[in-house]
ZAMIPA-272317 format. One line per field, with one value per atom (N, C-alpha, C): residue in one letter; atom name; x negated, y negated, z; residue number from 1. Coordinates in steps of 0.2 Angstrom, whole numbers, plus 5000, padded with zeros to 4 digits. Layout:
<nodes>
code <- a | ...
site <- CA | ...
xx <- X | ...
yy <- Y | ...
zz <- Z | ...
pos <- NUM | ...
</nodes>
This chain:
<nodes>
code <- m | m | m | a | a | a | n | n | n | i | i | i | a | a | a | t | t | t | a | a | a | s | s | s | g | g | g | d | d | d | a | a | a | a | a | a | p | p | p | h | h | h | a | a | a | f | f | f | v | v | v | k | k | k | g | g | g | v | v | v | h | h | h | g | g | g | v | v | v | r | r | r | y | y | y | q | q | q | v | v | v | t | t | t | d | d | d | v | v | v | a | a | a | r | r | r | s | s | s | v | v | v | g | g | g | f | f | f | y | y | y | t | t | t | q | q | q | h | h | h | l | l | l | g | g | g | f | f | f | k | k | k | l | l | l | e | e | e | h | h | h | q | q | q | q | q | q | l | l | l | p | p | p | a | a | a | f | f | f | a | a | a | s | s | s | v | v | v | s | s | s | l | l | l | g | g | g | d | d | d | a | a | a | h | h | h | l | l | l | l | l | l | l | l | l | s | s | s | g | g | g | p | p | p | g | g | g | a | a | a | s | s | s | g | g | g | s | s | s | r | r | r | p | p | p | m | m | m | p | p | p | t | t | t | g | g | g | q | q | q | r | r | r | q | q | q | e | e | e | p | p | p | g | g | g | g | g | g | w | w | w | n | n | n | r | r | r | i | i | i | v | v | v | l | l | l | k | k | k | v | v | v | a | a | a | d | d | d | l | l | l | p | p | p | a | a | a | f | f | f | i | i | i | d | d | d | e | e | e | l | l | l | k | k | k | k | k | k | t | t | t | g | g | g | l | l | l | t | t | t | f | f | f | r | r | r | n | n | n | q | q | q | m | m | m | e | e | e | t | t | t | g | g | g | p | p | p | g | g | g | g | g | g | r | r | r | q | q | q | i | i | i | q | q | q | v | v | v | e | e | e | d | d | d | l | l | l | d | d | d | g | g | g | n | n | n | p | p | p | i | i | i | e | e | e | l | l | l | f | f | f | e | e | e | p | p | p | a | a | a | p | p | p | r | r | r
site <- N | CA | C | N | CA | C | N | CA | C | N | CA | C | N | CA | C | N | CA | C | N | CA | C | N | CA | C | N | CA | C | N | CA | C | N | CA | C | N | CA | C | N | CA | C | N | CA | C | N | CA | C | N | CA | C | N | CA | C | N | CA | C | N | CA | C | N | CA | C | N | CA | C | N | CA | C | N | CA | C | N | CA | C | N | CA | C | N | CA | C | N | CA | C | N | CA | C | N | CA | C | N | CA | C | N | CA | C | N | CA | C | N | CA | C | N | CA | C | N | CA | C | N | CA | C | N | CA | C | N | CA | C | N | CA | C | N | CA | C | N | CA | C | N | CA | C | N | CA | C | N | CA | C | N | CA | C | N | CA | C | N | CA | C | N | CA | C | N | CA | C | N | CA | C | N | CA | C | N | CA | C | N | CA | C | N | CA | C | N | CA | C | N | CA | C | N | CA | C | N | CA | C | N | CA | C | N | CA | C | N | CA | C | N | CA | C | N | CA | C | N | CA | C | N | CA | C | N | CA | C | N | CA | C | N | CA | C | N | CA | C | N | CA | C | N | CA | C | N | CA | C | N | CA | C | N | CA | C | N | CA | C | N | CA | C | N | CA | C | N | CA | C | N | CA | C | N | CA | C | N | CA | C | N | CA | C | N | CA | C | N | CA | C | N | CA | C | N | CA | C | N | CA | C | N | CA | C | N | CA | C | N | CA | C | N | CA | C | N | CA | C | N | CA | C | N | CA | C | N | CA | C | N | CA | C | N | CA | C | N | CA | C | N | CA | C | N | CA | C | N | CA | C | N | CA | C | N | CA | C | N | CA | C | N | CA | C | N | CA | C | N | CA | C | N | CA | C | N | CA | C | N | CA | C | N | CA | C | N | CA | C | N | CA | C | N | CA | C | N | CA | C | N | CA | C | N | CA | C | N | CA | C | N | CA | C | N | CA | C | N | CA | C | N | CA | C | N | CA | C | N | CA | C | N | CA | C | N | CA | C | N | CA | C | N | CA | C | N | CA | C | N | CA | C | N | CA | C | N | CA | C | N | CA | C | N | CA | C | N | CA | C | N | CA | C | N | CA | C | N | CA | C | N | CA | C | N | CA | C | N | CA | C | N | CA | C
xx <- 5153 | 5150 | 5143 | 5140 | 5134 | 5129 | 5122 | 5118 | 5114 | 5113 | 5111 | 5104 | 5100 | 5093 | 5092 | 5088 | 5087 | 5080 | 5079 | 5074 | 5069 | 5066 | 5060 | 5059 | 5066 | 5067 | 5068 | 5068 | 5071 | 5078 | 5080 | 5089 | 5091 | 5098 | 5101 | 5103 | 5104 | 5107 | 5112 | 5114 | 5121 | 5125 | 5131 | 5136 | 5138 | 5135 | 5135 | 5129 | 5125 | 5120 | 5113 | 5110 | 5105 | 5099 | 5098 | 5090 | 5090 | 5086 | 5084 | 5085 | 5088 | 5087 | 5082 | 5083 | 5078 | 5080 | 5078 | 5077 | 5081 | 5086 | 5088 | 5088 | 5084 | 5083 | 5087 | 5090 | 5095 | 5088 | 5089 | 5085 | 5089 | 5083 | 5089 | 5086 | 5080 | 5078 | 5074 | 5079 | 5077 | 5071 | 5069 | 5064 | 5057 | 5058 | 5053 | 5050 | 5055 | 5054 | 5050 | 5052 | 5048 | 5040 | 5041 | 5032 | 5029 | 5033 | 5031 | 5027 | 5031 | 5031 | 5026 | 5025 | 5020 | 5013 | 5014 | 5008 | 5004 | 5007 | 5004 | 5003 | 5008 | 5009 | 5007 | 5007 | 5005 | 5012 | 5018 | 5024 | 5024 | 5026 | 5028 | 5036 | 5037 | 5045 | 5047 | 5052 | 5055 | 5063 | 5066 | 5073 | 5074 | 5077 | 5079 | 5084 | 5090 | 5096 | 5096 | 5092 | 5092 | 5098 | 5099 | 5097 | 5100 | 5104 | 5106 | 5102 | 5100 | 5095 | 5089 | 5083 | 5079 | 5077 | 5072 | 5069 | 5064 | 5059 | 5052 | 5051 | 5045 | 5043 | 5035 | 5035 | 5026 | 5026 | 5022 | 5024 | 5031 | 5033 | 5041 | 5045 | 5044 | 5048 | 5049 | 5055 | 5060 | 5063 | 5061 | 5064 | 5070 | 5076 | 5080 | 5082 | 5079 | 5080 | 5087 | 5091 | 5097 | 5099 | 5100 | 5101 | 5109 | 5110 | 5117 | 5122 | 5122 | 5127 | 5126 | 5123 | 5123 | 5128 | 5132 | 5137 | 5134 | 5128 | 5124 | 5123 | 5125 | 5124 | 5131 | 5138 | 5144 | 5147 | 5150 | 5151 | 5155 | 5155 | 5159 | 5165 | 5169 | 5179 | 5180 | 5175 | 5177 | 5174 | 5171 | 5169 | 5162 | 5158 | 5151 | 5147 | 5142 | 5138 | 5130 | 5129 | 5123 | 5116 | 5113 | 5108 | 5101 | 5096 | 5090 | 5087 | 5081 | 5078 | 5079 | 5080 | 5081 | 5075 | 5076 | 5069 | 5069 | 5073 | 5072 | 5068 | 5062 | 5058 | 5054 | 5052 | 5048 | 5042 | 5038 | 5030 | 5027 | 5022 | 5016 | 5011 | 5009 | 5003 | 4996 | 4991 | 4986 | 4979 | 4974 | 4966 | 4964 | 4960 | 4956 | 4961 | 4966 | 4970 | 4967 | 4963 | 4960 | 4957 | 4954 | 4953 | 4959 | 4963 | 4970 | 4975 | 4973 | 4976 | 4973 | 4967 | 4962 | 4964 | 4965 | 4966 | 4974 | 4978 | 4985 | 4986 | 4983 | 4982 | 4981 | 4975 | 4973 | 4978 | 4984 | 4990 | 4995 | 4993 | 4999 | 5004 | 5004 | 5010 | 5011 | 5018 | 5019 | 5018 | 5015 | 5014 | 5020 | 5022 | 5026 | 5023 | 5017 | 5014 | 5006 | 5003 | 4996 | 4995 | 4990 | 4988 | 4988 | 4992 | 4993 | 4989 | 4985 | 4983 | 4985 | 4987 | 4988 | 4986 | 4988 | 4986 | 4987 | 4991 | 4993 | 4992 | 4987 | 4983 | 4985 | 4984 | 4986 | 4990 | 4994 | 4999 | 5001 | 5004 | 5005 | 5012 | 5016 | 5022 | 5020 | 5022 | 5021 | 5028 | 5030 | 5037 | 5037 | 5041 | 5043 | 5046 | 5046 | 5047 | 5055 | 5059 | 5065 | 5065 | 5061 | 5059 | 5061 | 5061 | 5062 | 5055 | 5055 | 5048 | 5046 | 5040 | 5036 | 5030 | 5029 | 5025 | 5020 | 5013 | 5007 | 5004 | 5003 | 5001 | 4994 | 4989 | 4984 | 4984 | 4985 | 4983 | 4976 | 4977 | 4970 | 4966 | 4962 | 4957 | 4958 | 4959 | 4960 | 4953
yy <- 4919 | 4913 | 4915 | 4913 | 4914 | 4910 | 4914 | 4908 | 4904 | 4898 | 4894 | 4891 | 4893 | 4891 | 4883 | 4881 | 4873 | 4872 | 4866 | 4864 | 4868 | 4869 | 4870 | 4880 | 4883 | 4889 | 4893 | 4890 | 4891 | 4892 | 4897 | 4898 | 4893 | 4890 | 4886 | 4889 | 4885 | 4889 | 4893 | 4898 | 4904 | 4901 | 4899 | 4899 | 4904 | 4910 | 4914 | 4919 | 4921 | 4923 | 4919 | 4920 | 4916 | 4917 | 4925 | 4926 | 4934 | 4936 | 4945 | 4945 | 4948 | 4949 | 4956 | 4961 | 4965 | 4972 | 4978 | 4985 | 4987 | 4991 | 4996 | 5003 | 5008 | 5014 | 5018 | 5023 | 5028 | 5033 | 5033 | 5038 | 5041 | 5047 | 5051 | 5049 | 5046 | 5045 | 5038 | 5032 | 5025 | 5024 | 5026 | 5026 | 5029 | 5035 | 5037 | 5034 | 5031 | 5027 | 5022 | 5019 | 5012 | 5014 | 5018 | 5023 | 5024 | 5027 | 5027 | 5022 | 5018 | 5011 | 5005 | 5005 | 5002 | 5004 | 5011 | 5013 | 5015 | 5018 | 5020 | 5015 | 5012 | 5006 | 4997 | 4997 | 4990 | 4985 | 4988 | 4984 | 4981 | 4976 | 4974 | 4975 | 4976 | 4976 | 4970 | 4968 | 4963 | 4963 | 4968 | 4969 | 4976 | 4978 | 4985 | 4985 | 4989 | 4991 | 4999 | 5002 | 5010 | 5012 | 5018 | 5022 | 5020 | 5017 | 5014 | 5010 | 5006 | 5001 | 4998 | 4996 | 4991 | 4989 | 4983 | 4980 | 4978 | 4981 | 4979 | 4977 | 4973 | 4967 | 4969 | 4966 | 4965 | 4959 | 4955 | 4949 | 4946 | 4945 | 4940 | 4947 | 4953 | 4958 | 4963 | 4962 | 4966 | 4972 | 4977 | 4984 | 4985 | 4987 | 4988 | 4996 | 4998 | 5005 | 5007 | 5011 | 5012 | 5021 | 5021 | 5028 | 5030 | 5035 | 5039 | 5034 | 5031 | 5027 | 5020 | 5018 | 5010 | 5009 | 5003 | 5002 | 5002 | 5001 | 5001 | 5008 | 5013 | 5021 | 5024 | 5021 | 5023 | 5026 | 5031 | 5034 | 5030 | 5032 | 5027 | 5030 | 5025 | 5026 | 5033 | 5036 | 5042 | 5047 | 5047 | 5051 | 5053 | 5048 | 5051 | 5049 | 5052 | 5050 | 5047 | 5041 | 5038 | 5043 | 5045 | 5050 | 5046 | 5049 | 5048 | 5051 | 5048 | 5051 | 5048 | 5050 | 5046 | 5045 | 5041 | 5038 | 5030 | 5027 | 5020 | 5018 | 5014 | 5014 | 5007 | 5006 | 5000 | 5001 | 4997 | 4997 | 4992 | 4995 | 4990 | 4991 | 4984 | 4982 | 4983 | 4989 | 4990 | 4990 | 4990 | 4990 | 4996 | 4997 | 5005 | 5010 | 5012 | 5016 | 5023 | 5025 | 5032 | 5033 | 5029 | 5028 | 5028 | 5025 | 5025 | 5031 | 5034 | 5041 | 5045 | 5046 | 5051 | 5050 | 5043 | 5041 | 5045 | 5044 | 5047 | 5054 | 5057 | 5064 | 5068 | 5064 | 5067 | 5067 | 5062 | 5062 | 5068 | 5071 | 5076 | 5073 | 5069 | 5065 | 5068 | 5068 | 5072 | 5065 | 5069 | 5065 | 5069 | 5064 | 5067 | 5068 | 5066 | 5067 | 5066 | 5065 | 5065 | 5056 | 5054 | 5047 | 5046 | 5042 | 5040 | 5035 | 5035 | 5027 | 5025 | 5019 | 5015 | 5009 | 5005 | 5000 | 4995 | 4995 | 4990 | 4991 | 4998 | 4999 | 5007 | 5008 | 5014 | 5016 | 5021 | 5021 | 5029 | 5028 | 5036 | 5035 | 5041 | 5041 | 5045 | 5041 | 5046 | 5044 | 5050 | 5051 | 5048 | 5044 | 5043 | 5051 | 5049 | 5055 | 5058 | 5054 | 5055 | 5057 | 5058 | 5058 | 5052 | 5046 | 5039 | 5038 | 5037 | 5036 | 5028 | 5028 | 5023 | 5023 | 5018 | 5019 | 5014 | 5016 | 5013 | 5011 | 5004 | 5002 | 4999 | 4999 | 4995 | 4992 | 4986 | 4982 | 4984 | 4984 | 4985 | 4980 | 4979 | 4971 | 4968 | 4961 | 4957 | 4954
zz <- 4891 | 4889 | 4887 | 4882 | 4879 | 4880 | 4882 | 4882 | 4878 | 4878 | 4874 | 4874 | 4869 | 4869 | 4869 | 4872 | 4871 | 4866 | 4865 | 4860 | 4862 | 4868 | 4870 | 4869 | 4868 | 4867 | 4873 | 4879 | 4884 | 4885 | 4888 | 4889 | 4893 | 4891 | 4894 | 4901 | 4907 | 4913 | 4911 | 4914 | 4914 | 4918 | 4917 | 4923 | 4929 | 4928 | 4932 | 4934 | 4929 | 4931 | 4932 | 4938 | 4942 | 4940 | 4940 | 4940 | 4942 | 4940 | 4942 | 4952 | 4954 | 4961 | 4963 | 4961 | 4962 | 4956 | 4958 | 4956 | 4960 | 4960 | 4964 | 4961 | 4968 | 4968 | 4972 | 4970 | 4975 | 4977 | 4986 | 4988 | 4993 | 4996 | 5001 | 5007 | 5009 | 5016 | 5015 | 5017 | 5015 | 5021 | 5026 | 5030 | 5028 | 5024 | 5022 | 5015 | 5011 | 5006 | 5006 | 5012 | 5015 | 5016 | 5020 | 5020 | 5013 | 5009 | 5003 | 4999 | 4999 | 4994 | 4998 | 5005 | 5007 | 5009 | 5009 | 5011 | 5004 | 5000 | 4993 | 4989 | 4989 | 4982 | 4985 | 4990 | 4993 | 4994 | 4993 | 4995 | 5001 | 5002 | 5009 | 5010 | 5017 | 5019 | 5019 | 5017 | 5017 | 5022 | 5024 | 5026 | 5026 | 5032 | 5032 | 5036 | 5035 | 5039 | 5038 | 5042 | 5042 | 5046 | 5043 | 5038 | 5030 | 5029 | 5022 | 5017 | 5020 | 5015 | 5016 | 5013 | 5014 | 5007 | 5010 | 5002 | 5004 | 5000 | 4999 | 4992 | 4992 | 4987 | 4985 | 4979 | 4977 | 4975 | 4975 | 4974 | 4974 | 4967 | 4966 | 4965 | 4964 | 4962 | 4969 | 4969 | 4974 | 4973 | 4977 | 4975 | 4980 | 4979 | 4984 | 4985 | 4991 | 4991 | 4994 | 4993 | 4993 | 4996 | 5002 | 5004 | 5004 | 5005 | 5004 | 5008 | 5012 | 5014 | 5013 | 5010 | 5006 | 5002 | 5002 | 4998 | 4991 | 4989 | 4983 | 4980 | 4984 | 4982 | 4983 | 4983 | 4982 | 4976 | 4975 | 4970 | 4965 | 4960 | 4954 | 4954 | 4951 | 4950 | 4948 | 4942 | 4940 | 4945 | 4950 | 4955 | 4954 | 4948 | 4948 | 4953 | 4955 | 4959 | 4958 | 4961 | 4959 | 4962 | 4959 | 4961 | 4960 | 4962 | 4962 | 4955 | 4952 | 4946 | 4939 | 4933 | 4927 | 4925 | 4919 | 4915 | 4915 | 4917 | 4920 | 4925 | 4924 | 4929 | 4929 | 4934 | 4938 | 4935 | 4932 | 4930 | 4933 | 4937 | 4941 | 4937 | 4937 | 4933 | 4938 | 4936 | 4940 | 4936 | 4942 | 4939 | 4939 | 4935 | 4936 | 4936 | 4932 | 4932 | 4933 | 4930 | 4933 | 4939 | 4943 | 4950 | 4954 | 4952 | 4956 | 4956 | 4949 | 4949 | 4954 | 4955 | 4958 | 4966 | 4967 | 4974 | 4976 | 4971 | 4973 | 4974 | 4967 | 4966 | 4973 | 4979 | 4983 | 4989 | 4988 | 4993 | 4992 | 4987 | 4983 | 4981 | 4977 | 4974 | 4967 | 4964 | 4959 | 4953 | 4948 | 4942 | 4938 | 4931 | 4927 | 4920 | 4919 | 4914 | 4915 | 4910 | 4910 | 4908 | 4909 | 4907 | 4899 | 4896 | 4890 | 4888 | 4884 | 4880 | 4875 | 4872 | 4867 | 4865 | 4861 | 4858 | 4864 | 4867 | 4873 | 4880 | 4881 | 4888 | 4888 | 4896 | 4897 | 4903 | 4903 | 4908 | 4911 | 4915 | 4918 | 4924 | 4923 | 4927 | 4933 | 4940 | 4946 | 4949 | 4953 | 4956 | 4963 | 4965 | 4972 | 4976 | 4982 | 4986 | 4985 | 4980 | 4979 | 4970 | 4968 | 4959 | 4956 | 4960 | 4956 | 4951 | 4946 | 4941 | 4942 | 4943 | 4943 | 4939 | 4933 | 4930 | 4931 | 4931 | 4933 | 4926 | 4925 | 4918 | 4919 | 4914 | 4914 | 4908 | 4907 | 4900 | 4897 | 4891 | 4887 | 4888 | 4887 | 4888 | 4883 | 4881 | 4877 | 4875
pos <- 1 | 1 | 1 | 2 | 2 | 2 | 3 | 3 | 3 | 4 | 4 | 4 | 5 | 5 | 5 | 6 | 6 | 6 | 7 | 7 | 7 | 8 | 8 | 8 | 9 | 9 | 9 | 10 | 10 | 10 | 11 | 11 | 11 | 12 | 12 | 12 | 13 | 13 | 13 | 14 | 14 | 14 | 15 | 15 | 15 | 16 | 16 | 16 | 17 | 17 | 17 | 18 | 18 | 18 | 19 | 19 | 19 | 20 | 20 | 20 | 21 | 21 | 21 | 22 | 22 | 22 | 23 | 23 | 23 | 24 | 24 | 24 | 25 | 25 | 25 | 26 | 26 | 26 | 27 | 27 | 27 | 28 | 28 | 28 | 29 | 29 | 29 | 30 | 30 | 30 | 31 | 31 | 31 | 32 | 32 | 32 | 33 | 33 | 33 | 34 | 34 | 34 | 35 | 35 | 35 | 36 | 36 | 36 | 37 | 37 | 37 | 38 | 38 | 38 | 39 | 39 | 39 | 40 | 40 | 40 | 41 | 41 | 41 | 42 | 42 | 42 | 43 | 43 | 43 | 44 | 44 | 44 | 45 | 45 | 45 | 46 | 46 | 46 | 47 | 47 | 47 | 48 | 48 | 48 | 49 | 49 | 49 | 50 | 50 | 50 | 51 | 51 | 51 | 52 | 52 | 52 | 53 | 53 | 53 | 54 | 54 | 54 | 55 | 55 | 55 | 56 | 56 | 56 | 57 | 57 | 57 | 58 | 58 | 58 | 59 | 59 | 59 | 60 | 60 | 60 | 61 | 61 | 61 | 62 | 62 | 62 | 63 | 63 | 63 | 64 | 64 | 64 | 65 | 65 | 65 | 66 | 66 | 66 | 67 | 67 | 67 | 68 | 68 | 68 | 69 | 69 | 69 | 70 | 70 | 70 | 71 | 71 | 71 | 72 | 72 | 72 | 73 | 73 | 73 | 74 | 74 | 74 | 75 | 75 | 75 | 76 | 76 | 76 | 77 | 77 | 77 | 78 | 78 | 78 | 79 | 79 | 79 | 80 | 80 | 80 | 81 | 81 | 81 | 82 | 82 | 82 | 83 | 83 | 83 | 84 | 84 | 84 | 85 | 85 | 85 | 86 | 86 | 86 | 87 | 87 | 87 | 88 | 88 | 88 | 89 | 89 | 89 | 90 | 90 | 90 | 91 | 91 | 91 | 92 | 92 | 92 | 93 | 93 | 93 | 94 | 94 | 94 | 95 | 95 | 95 | 96 | 96 | 96 | 97 | 97 | 97 | 98 | 98 | 98 | 99 | 99 | 99 | 100 | 100 | 100 | 101 | 101 | 101 | 102 | 102 | 102 | 103 | 103 | 103 | 104 | 104 | 104 | 105 | 105 | 105 | 106 | 106 | 106 | 107 | 107 | 107 | 108 | 108 | 108 | 109 | 109 | 109 | 110 | 110 | 110 | 111 | 111 | 111 | 112 | 112 | 112 | 113 | 113 | 113 | 114 | 114 | 114 | 115 | 115 | 115 | 116 | 116 | 116 | 117 | 117 | 117 | 118 | 118 | 118 | 119 | 119 | 119 | 120 | 120 | 120 | 121 | 121 | 121 | 122 | 122 | 122 | 123 | 123 | 123 | 124 | 124 | 124 | 125 | 125 | 125 | 126 | 126 | 126 | 127 | 127 | 127 | 128 | 128 | 128 | 129 | 129 | 129 | 130 | 130 | 130 | 131 | 131 | 131 | 132 | 132 | 132 | 133 | 133 | 133 | 134 | 134 | 134 | 135 | 135 | 135 | 136 | 136 | 136 | 137 | 137 | 137 | 138 | 138 | 138 | 139 | 139 | 139 | 140 | 140 | 140 | 141 | 141 | 141 | 142 | 142 | 142
</nodes>
């Protein structure tokens, strides 16, 4: 079923898709990941069923942390395992990116790159404790 734009340009309601529920990250230790996201990045714990699963939020964004025992971590029918890492990532809007980078470096976190600056702002990628990338982004002043 196609999404049809209304006169205002908004998409008409979809028969099945009701919205974005969250972003799922595969992790090796759910409790450790909850600590990382709540202590270092200011997320709030919403729900957990240790050791398999937890949900954390930042504003309206929900991050679903799936450990090895979670249904969202089961292998694909081909046998391919769902694993942490990759290049798709959550992007967090931050203020004073250089100061935040300095604060996070003091905790020993791993960064994938140096801060990059472009016309839209500046960004850097930091890894969570399982190697999942998180982009920290400070928009350029307008």
